[in-house]
C-alpha positions as CSV (number, residue, x, y, z in Angstrom):
1,M,0.0,-0.1,0.0
2,W,1.1,3.6,-0.5
3,L,1.2,5.9,2.4
4,F,2.0,9.6,1.5
5,P,1.5,12.4,3.8
6,V,3.5,15.5,3.5
7,I,3.7,18.6,5.6
8,Y,5.0,22.1,4.7
9,V,5.8,24.6,7.5
10,F,6.4,28.4,7.2
11,W,7.6,30.2,10.2
12,L,7.2,34.1,10.2
13,L,8.9,36.1,12.8
14,I,7.4,39.6,13.5
15,S,7.2,42.1,16.3
16,H,4.1,42.3,18.7
17,A,0.9,44.1,18.0
18,H,-2.7,43.3,18.9
19,A,-4.8,40.2,18.2
20,G,-8.3,39.7,16.8
21,V,-8.4,36.0,15.6
22,K,-10.3,32.9,16.4
23,D,-9.3,31.1,19.7
24,L,-7.3,27.9,19.3
25,G,-9.7,25.9,21.6
26,S,-12.3,25.7,18.8
27,H,-9.7,24.4,16.4
28,F,-8.7,21.1,18.2
29,R,-11.0,18.4,19.0
30,G,-10.6,15.3,21.1
31,R,-8.5,12.5,19.7
32,E,-8.8,8.8,20.2
33,K,-5.7,6.8,20.2
34,E,-5.5,4.6,16.9
35,T,-3.5,1.5,16.7
36,L,-1.6,1.1,13.5
37,V,-0.8,-2.3,12.5
38,D,2.3,-3.0,10.4
39,A,1.3,-4.9,7.3
40,R,4.8,-4.9,5.7
41,G,6.2,-7.9,7.4
42,V,5.9,-10.2,4.4
43,S,8.1,-13.4,4.7
44,P,10.6,-13.7,1.9
45,S,9.8,-16.3,-0.7
46,S,12.4,-18.1,-2.7
47,G,12.2,-19.8,-6.1
48,N,10.7,-18.8,-9.4
49,T,6.9,-18.5,-10.0
50,D,5.2,-19.5,-13.2
51,M,3.3,-16.3,-14.0
52,E,1.6,-17.8,-17.0
53,S,-0.4,-20.0,-14.6
54,I,-2.0,-17.2,-12.8
55,P,-5.3,-15.8,-14.2
56,L,-5.4,-12.1,-15.1
57,D,-8.3,-11.3,-12.6
58,F,-6.2,-12.8,-9.7
59,H,-6.4,-10.6,-6.6
60,Q,-7.9,-7.5,-8.3
61,E,-10.4,-6.8,-5.6
62,N,-10.1,-3.3,-4.1
63,T,-9.7,-3.6,-0.4
64,V,-8.6,-1.3,2.4
65,T,-5.2,-2.1,3.6
66,N,-4.4,-3.5,7.0
67,D,-2.4,-0.6,8.5
68,L,-5.2,2.0,7.7
69,Q,-8.3,2.8,9.8
70,L,-11.4,2.0,8.1
71,E,-13.4,4.7,6.2
72,G,-16.1,6.3,8.5
73,Q,-13.7,6.6,11.4
74,D,-12.4,9.9,10.3
75,E,-15.7,11.8,9.9
76,E,-14.4,14.7,12.0
77,D,-11.5,15.2,9.8
78,Y,-13.7,15.3,6.6
79,V,-14.8,18.6,5.3
80,D,-17.8,18.4,2.8
81,F,-16.3,20.7,0.1
82,D,-19.0,19.5,-2.4
83,K,-21.5,21.2,0.0
84,I,-19.4,24.3,0.6
85,L,-18.6,24.9,-3.1
86,G,-21.9,23.8,-4.2
87,E,-23.6,26.5,-2.4
88,D,-21.4,29.0,-4.1
89,D,-22.0,27.4,-7.4
90,Y,-18.3,27.5,-8.1
91,S,-17.4,26.2,-11.5
92,A,-14.7,28.7,-12.7
93,G,-12.0,26.0,-12.7
94,D,-13.8,24.0,-15.4
95,H,-14.0,26.8,-17.9
96,I,-11.9,26.5,-21.1
97,D,-10.8,29.9,-22.5
98,E,-9.5,30.3,-26.0
99,I,-5.9,31.2,-26.1
100,S,-3.6,31.9,-29.0
101,T,-1.8,28.9,-30.6
102,P,2.1,29.0,-31.3
103,A,3.4,29.5,-34.7
104,P,3.6,26.2,-36.6
105,D,7.2,26.5,-37.5
106,L,8.5,26.4,-33.9
107,D,10.3,23.3,-32.7
108,L,8.4,22.6,-29.6
109,Y,10.4,19.6,-28.7
110,S,13.9,21.2,-28.6
111,E,15.7,22.3,-25.5
112,P,13.6,25.1,-23.9
113,N,16.3,27.7,-23.6
114,D,14.5,30.2,-25.8
115,P,11.7,32.1,-23.9
116,T,9.7,32.1,-27.2
117,I,9.9,28.4,-27.4
118,R,9.1,27.9,-23.7
119,R,6.0,30.1,-24.0
120,A,4.9,28.3,-27.2
121,R,5.2,25.0,-25.5
122,L,3.1,26.2,-22.5
123,Q,0.5,27.6,-25.0
124,K,0.5,24.3,-26.7
125,L,-0.2,22.5,-23.5
126,F,-2.9,24.9,-22.5
127,H,-4.9,24.6,-25.7
128,G,-8.1,22.8,-25.0
129,Q,-7.4,22.5,-21.3
130,T,-9.7,23.7,-18.4
131,R,-8.4,26.6,-16.2
132,L,-7.7,24.0,-13.5
133,Q,-5.7,21.8,-15.8
134,R,-3.7,24.8,-16.9
135,I,-2.8,25.8,-13.3
136,N,-1.7,22.2,-12.7
137,V,0.6,22.4,-15.7
138,V,2.2,25.4,-14.1
139,N,2.3,23.7,-10.7
140,A,4.1,20.7,-12.3
141,R,6.6,22.9,-14.0
142,F,7.6,24.5,-10.8
143,G,7.7,21.2,-9.0
144,F,10.2,19.7,-11.7
145,R,12.3,22.9,-11.4
146,L,12.4,22.6,-7.6
147,Y,13.2,18.9,-7.8
148,R,16.2,19.7,-10.0
149,K,17.5,22.3,-7.5
150,L,17.1,19.8,-4.6
151,R,18.7,17.1,-6.6
152,N,21.9,19.3,-7.4
153,Q,22.5,19.5,-3.6
154,L,22.1,15.6,-2.9
155,N,24.3,12.6,-3.6
156,Q,23.4,10.5,-6.6
157,T,22.4,7.6,-4.5
158,D,20.0,9.6,-2.3
159,N,16.2,9.0,-2.6
160,I,14.0,12.0,-3.0
161,L,10.3,12.7,-2.2
162,L,8.4,15.9,-3.0
163,A,4.7,17.0,-3.2
164,P,4.9,19.8,-5.7
165,V,1.2,20.9,-5.6
166,G,1.3,21.2,-1.8
167,I,4.1,23.7,-2.0
168,S,2.4,25.7,-4.7
169,V,-0.9,25.8,-2.7
170,A,1.0,26.9,0.4
171,M,2.9,29.5,-1.5
172,G,-0.4,30.7,-3.1
173,M,-1.8,31.4,0.4
174,I,1.3,33.3,1.2
175,G,0.7,35.4,-2.1
176,L,-2.4,36.7,-0.5
177,G,-0.4,38.4,2.2
178,V,2.4,40.1,0.3
179,G,2.7,43.6,-1.5
180,P,2.9,44.0,-5.2
181,N,6.6,43.7,-5.7
182,T,6.9,40.7,-3.6
183,E,3.8,39.1,-5.2
184,Q,5.5,39.8,-8.6
185,Q,8.6,37.9,-7.6
186,L,6.6,35.0,-6.1
187,F,4.3,34.7,-9.1
188,Q,7.4,34.6,-11.5
189,T,9.2,32.0,-9.5
190,L,6.3,29.7,-9.2
191,G,5.1,30.3,-12.8
192,F,1.7,31.9,-12.0
193,D,2.6,34.9,-14.2
194,E,2.8,32.7,-17.2
195,F,-0.6,31.3,-16.3
196,V,-2.1,34.8,-15.8
197,N,-0.6,36.0,-19.1
198,A,-2.0,33.2,-21.1
199,S,-5.5,34.6,-21.3
200,L,-7.0,38.0,-21.3
201,H,-9.7,36.5,-18.9
202,Y,-7.1,36.0,-16.1
203,D,-5.6,38.2,-13.3
204,N,-3.8,37.4,-10.1
205,S,-7.0,36.7,-8.3
206,T,-7.7,33.8,-10.8
207,V,-4.8,31.9,-9.2
208,H,-6.4,32.1,-5.7
209,K,-9.8,31.2,-7.0
210,L,-8.4,28.1,-8.8
211,F,-6.5,27.0,-5.7
212,R,-9.9,27.2,-4.0
213,K,-11.3,24.8,-6.6
214,L,-8.2,22.7,-6.5
215,T,-8.5,22.2,-2.7
216,H,-11.9,20.8,-3.5
217,R,-10.8,18.5,-6.1
218,L,-7.8,17.3,-4.0
219,F,-10.1,16.6,-1.1
220,R,-11.5,13.2,-2.2
221,R,-12.9,10.3,-0.3
222,N,-15.6,8.7,-2.5
223,F,-13.5,8.1,-5.7
224,G,-12.0,4.9,-4.7
225,Y,-9.1,6.6,-2.9
226,T,-8.7,9.2,-0.2
227,L,-6.8,12.4,-0.8
228,R,-6.8,15.6,1.4
229,S,-5.0,18.9,1.3
230,V,-5.4,20.9,4.6
231,N,-4.0,24.3,5.6
232,D,-3.7,25.5,9.2
233,L,-2.7,29.1,10.1
234,Y,-1.6,30.0,13.6
235,V,-1.1,33.6,14.8
236,K,0.5,34.9,18.1
237,H,-2.2,35.9,20.5
238,N,-1.1,39.6,20.4
239,I,-0.4,39.9,16.8
240,D,-2.9,41.8,14.5
241,I,-3.8,40.1,11.1
242,Q,-5.4,42.2,8.5
243,D,-9.2,41.5,8.1
244,S,-9.0,41.2,4.3
245,F,-6.1,38.6,4.5
246,R,-8.0,36.6,7.2
247,A,-11.2,36.6,4.9
248,D,-9.3,35.7,1.8
249,A,-7.3,33.0,3.4
250,K,-10.6,31.4,4.8
251,M,-12.4,31.7,1.4
252,N,-9.7,30.6,-0.9
253,Y,-7.6,28.2,1.2
254,F,-10.1,27.2,3.9
255,A,-7.6,28.3,6.6
256,E,-8.9,30.5,9.4
257,P,-6.2,32.1,11.6
258,Q,-6.1,30.6,15.0
259,S,-4.9,32.5,18.0
260,V,-2.3,30.8,20.0
261,D,0.6,31.3,22.5
262,F,3.8,29.9,20.9
263,A,5.5,30.0,24.2
264,D,3.0,27.6,25.9
265,P,4.2,24.0,25.6
266,A,0.6,22.9,25.3
267,F,0.5,24.4,21.8
268,L,3.2,22.2,20.5
269,A,1.6,19.1,21.9
270,K,-1.8,20.1,20.4
271,A,-0.3,21.1,17.0
272,N,1.5,17.8,16.8
273,R,-1.5,15.7,17.8
274,R,-3.5,17.4,14.9
275,I,-0.7,16.7,12.5
276,E,-0.4,13.1,13.5
277,K,-4.3,12.6,13.2
278,I,-4.6,14.2,9.7
279,T,-1.6,12.1,8.5
280,K,-3.0,9.0,10.2
281,G,0.0,8.7,12.5
282,L,2.6,8.7,9.5
283,I,4.1,12.1,10.5
284,M,4.6,12.2,14.3
285,E,5.8,15.2,16.3
286,P,7.2,17.2,13.2
287,L,7.4,20.2,15.3
288,K,10.2,19.4,17.8
289,S,10.3,23.0,19.2
290,V,8.8,26.3,18.5
291,D,10.5,29.7,18.8
292,P,8.4,31.7,21.4
293,S,9.1,34.9,19.4
294,M,7.5,33.5,16.4
295,A,4.3,35.4,15.3
296,V,2.8,33.4,12.4
297,M,2.8,29.7,11.5
298,L,1.4,28.2,8.3
299,L,1.1,24.4,8.0
300,N,0.0,22.6,4.9
301,Y,-0.7,18.9,5.0
302,L,-1.2,16.4,2.1
303,Y,-2.4,12.9,2.8
304,F,-3.0,10.2,0.1
305,K,-4.4,6.7,0.5
306,G,-5.0,4.4,-2.5
307,T,-5.2,0.8,-3.3
308,W,-3.9,-0.7,-6.5
309,E,-6.5,-1.4,-9.2
310,Q,-4.6,-4.7,-9.5
311,K,-3.1,-5.7,-6.2
312,F,0.2,-7.5,-6.0
313,P,-0.4,-11.0,-4.5
314,K,1.8,-11.2,-1.3
315,E,2.6,-14.8,-1.9
316,L,4.4,-13.7,-5.1
317,T,6.7,-11.3,-3.4
318,H,10.2,-12.4,-3.4
319,Y,13.7,-11.1,-2.8
320,R,16.1,-10.2,-5.7
321,Q,19.0,-7.9,-6.5
322,F,18.3,-4.1,-7.1
323,R,21.2,-2.4,-9.0
324,I,22.0,1.0,-7.5
325,N,24.8,1.7,-9.7
326,E,27.5,-0.2,-11.6
327,K,29.4,-1.2,-8.4
328,K,26.6,-1.6,-5.8
329,Q,23.5,-3.9,-5.5
330,V,21.1,-4.5,-2.6
331,R,18.7,-7.3,-2.0
332,V,15.1,-6.0,-1.7
333,A,11.6,-7.4,-1.6
334,M,10.1,-7.4,-5.0
335,M,6.4,-7.4,-5.7
336,Q,5.3,-9.3,-8.7
337,N,2.0,-9.4,-10.7
338,K,0.6,-10.2,-14.1
339,G,-2.2,-8.1,-15.7
340,S,-3.1,-5.6,-18.4
341,Y,-0.9,-2.5,-17.9
342,L,-0.3,0.7,-19.9
343,A,3.4,1.3,-20.9
344,A,5.5,3.3,-23.2
345,V,9.1,3.5,-24.5
346,D,10.9,6.8,-24.9
347,N,13.7,6.1,-27.3
348,E,15.0,9.8,-27.1
349,L,15.6,9.5,-23.4
350,N,16.1,5.6,-23.4
351,C,13.7,5.0,-20.7
352,D,10.6,2.8,-20.1
353,I,7.3,4.1,-18.7
354,L,4.9,2.1,-16.7
355,Q,1.4,3.3,-15.3
356,L,0.3,1.4,-12.1
357,P,-3.3,2.6,-11.7
358,Y,-5.0,2.9,-8.3
359,T,-8.8,2.5,-7.8
360,G,-10.2,5.7,-9.0
361,N,-8.8,8.1,-11.7
362,I,-5.3,8.4,-10.2
363,S,-2.2,6.4,-10.8
364,M,1.6,6.0,-10.3
365,L,3.7,6.8,-13.4
366,I,7.1,5.0,-13.2
367,A,10.0,6.0,-15.5
368,V,12.9,3.7,-15.5
369,P,16.2,4.6,-17.5
370,Q,17.4,1.8,-19.6
371,K,21.0,2.5,-18.5
372,L,22.1,3.0,-15.0
373,S,23.8,6.3,-16.2
374,G,20.5,7.5,-17.7
375,M,19.0,9.0,-14.5
376,R,20.7,12.4,-14.9
377,S,19.1,13.0,-18.4
378,L,15.7,11.8,-17.4
379,E,15.7,14.1,-14.4
380,Q,17.0,17.0,-16.5
381,D,14.3,16.6,-19.1
382,I,11.2,15.8,-17.1
383,S,8.5,18.3,-17.8
384,P,4.7,18.5,-18.3
385,T,5.3,18.2,-22.0
386,L,7.2,15.0,-21.5
387,V,4.6,13.5,-19.2
388,N,1.9,14.4,-21.6
389,K,3.8,12.6,-24.5
390,W,4.1,9.6,-22.2
391,L,0.4,9.4,-21.4
392,T,-0.6,10.0,-25.0
393,N,1.7,7.2,-26.5
394,M,1.0,4.4,-23.9
395,T,-0.3,1.1,-25.1
396,N,-2.2,-1.6,-23.1
397,R,-1.2,-5.2,-23.1
398,T,-0.8,-8.1,-20.8
399,R,2.5,-7.7,-18.9
400,E,4.5,-9.2,-16.1
401,V,5.5,-6.5,-13.6
402,V,8.1,-6.8,-11.0
403,F,8.3,-3.8,-8.7
404,P,10.1,-3.1,-5.3
405,R,8.5,-2.4,-2.0
406,F,10.0,0.6,-0.5
407,K,9.6,3.3,2.3
408,L,10.9,6.8,2.0
409,E,11.1,9.4,4.8
410,Q,12.6,12.7,3.8
411,N,12.9,16.1,5.4
412,Y,14.2,19.2,3.5
413,D,14.8,22.9,4.3
414,L,13.7,24.7,1.0
415,I,14.7,28.1,1.7
416,D,18.1,28.0,-0.2
417,H,16.5,26.2,-3.1
418,L,13.8,28.7,-3.5
419,K,16.2,31.6,-3.3
420,Q,18.2,29.9,-6.2
421,M,15.0,29.9,-8.2
422,G,14.7,33.6,-7.7
423,L,12.3,33.8,-4.7
424,T,14.5,35.9,-2.3
425,D,12.4,38.7,-1.0
426,L,10.2,36.5,1.4
427,F,13.3,35.5,3.2
428,T,14.9,39.0,3.7
429,E,13.8,42.3,5.0
430,K,12.9,43.4,1.4
431,G,9.7,41.3,1.7
432,D,6.5,43.3,2.0
433,F,3.8,41.5,4.1
434,S,1.7,44.5,4.7
435,P,-1.6,42.9,3.3
436,M,-1.1,40.3,6.0
437,T,0.0,42.5,9.0
438,S,1.2,46.0,9.6
439,E,4.2,44.5,11.4
440,K,7.6,43.7,9.6
441,V,7.7,40.1,8.6
442,I,10.5,37.7,7.4
443,I,10.1,34.0,6.7
444,N,13.1,32.2,8.3
445,W,12.0,28.7,8.4
446,F,10.4,26.6,5.5
447,K,10.4,22.9,6.0
448,H,9.1,20.1,3.8
449,Q,8.7,16.6,5.3
450,G,7.0,13.5,3.8
451,T,6.9,9.8,4.1
452,I,5.7,7.2,1.6
453,T,5.3,3.4,1.9
454,V,4.7,1.1,-1.1
455,N,3.7,-2.4,-0.7
456,E,1.5,-5.1,-2.4
457,E,-1.9,-3.4,-1.7
458,G,-1.5,0.2,-2.8
459,T,-0.5,3.5,-1.2
460,E,-1.6,5.5,1.9
461,A,0.3,8.6,1.9
462,A,-5.6,17.2,-22.9
463,A,-4.1,15.0,-25.2
464,M,-1.1,16.0,-27.3
465,T,0.1,13.7,-29.8
466,H,3.4,13.8,-31.5
467,I,3.7,11.3,-34.3
468,G,6.7,9.2,-34.3
469,F,7.8,10.3,-30.8
470,M,7.7,6.8,-29.3
471,P,7.2,3.3,-30.6
472,L,4.4,1.1,-29.3
473,S,5.6,-0.7,-26.1
474,T,5.6,-4.3,-26.9
475,Q,7.5,-5.6,-24.0
476,T,5.8,-8.4,-21.9
477,R,8.0,-8.0,-18.8
478,F,8.4,-4.9,-16.9
479,I,11.1,-5.5,-14.3
480,V,12.0,-2.4,-12.1
481,D,15.4,-3.4,-10.7
482,R,17.4,-0.2,-11.1
483,P,16.8,3.6,-9.9
484,F,13.6,5.1,-11.3
485,L,11.5,8.2,-11.0
486,F,7.7,8.1,-9.9
487,L,4.8,10.5,-10.2
488,I,1.4,10.2,-8.5
489,Y,-0.8,11.7,-11.2
490,E,-4.4,12.7,-10.9
491,H,-5.9,12.3,-14.3
492,R,-9.0,14.5,-14.0
493,T,-7.2,17.6,-13.2
494,G,-3.8,16.7,-14.7
495,C,-2.2,17.3,-11.2
496,V,1.2,15.9,-10.2
497,V,0.3,15.4,-6.6
498,F,3.7,13.6,-5.6
499,M,6.9,12.9,-7.3
500,G,10.2,11.3,-6.3
501,R,13.3,9.3,-7.0
502,V,14.1,5.8,-5.7
503,V,17.8,4.9,-6.0
504,D,18.1,2.6,-3.1
505,P,14.7,0.9,-2.0
506,S,16.5,-0.5,1.1
507,Q,17.1,2.9,2.6
508,S,14.5,5.4,4.1
């Protein structure tokens, strides 16, 4: 199963003023202790299995995994966004606005160094897409850029885990509280300006309206999987927050400022209990300490739980070698199944792509370089255009799939990476947070923490065709025994919810 909660934390240090926000007591509720059962202790199996003897419909039933609480036990966590947004009749995210198409003589598939080509490529992706799908194209582009910045600071053997859309949503909320110059820098870094400039119908407020709609779409329980995005905003009890920011944060990001005392140890305990509850115990005590002089804290959580459309039979899991590089191999538990799977071959990047669907319209895309030295090129070229090509050119046939079980736990400080991408004012005295508060503000702490577990049962945690881009995938065996990239992709909105790199499945 997949377990994938992620948490982002912004700490803002400012001087004292007067308060007028909701009391914290109404925010926290009683919490019953849940017992999480470890379902990952599968005994290793030796010997080869005759996959041809297994029927295609073997173990394809959709069940809740053993280490998750059953649906219906988390009612107090669930927000009925269908009801909230239905009352507003909010459908702007589903609109398709006409946009200009790129000149036909532009080479849209060359290296995107030329700004004209980059814009043409974006316009090509936007054509025929809804507003919500377009903002997710921009979110994915930002996520891939941030991934490359992070990768450059890590060892080639390190695993990576990111949730790009969560960062974009959290930064969108920060955008409500900054002045024009700081907002312009933030929009340029995250790519929101490219979205706004794509249509005469858009302005900066369109971004926030779409994040309101996206939160609705990313908060699902009845689609065969559970996916939720939650924002919490805590404010020091004697700090004044502007009424307009408080209203906009509540309307667009469903985050109402809560009045707290950061110097009170009880706050830390209550905040950690809420985080543990929302992430179903997967992220425990992420806040080790809180600076008592802190004035504002923004927390964003993402939680995903899904079961494979075709579960991997546990009795077929076996141990085999996984090649980390030319010199090192590790012995890991490999899941195994046979069924109808979509796959593609990218001969330009020399990689194979497999789609592992969850119940519901969401799936994991796996990209495996054919050579151990090919990961760098794949990471450099990953883009919404490339993902779109993969999805368009996939073919369905019966395949044997061998895929490793793994668990990742990662924690990053993103400030330096965001500065390298051009977002500097938020983290210096140049930042203008006057729409949020009259006090001087600086963000001095920006953390990203996540965990994901993949096993036999699942995960808890616009078409564009380029003829001749890829041949049809004819492979009948898809064995993932070397480093790979993965994306968790929500098909209705085109949202890249999570992404990462697995180099060594034996390491967290």
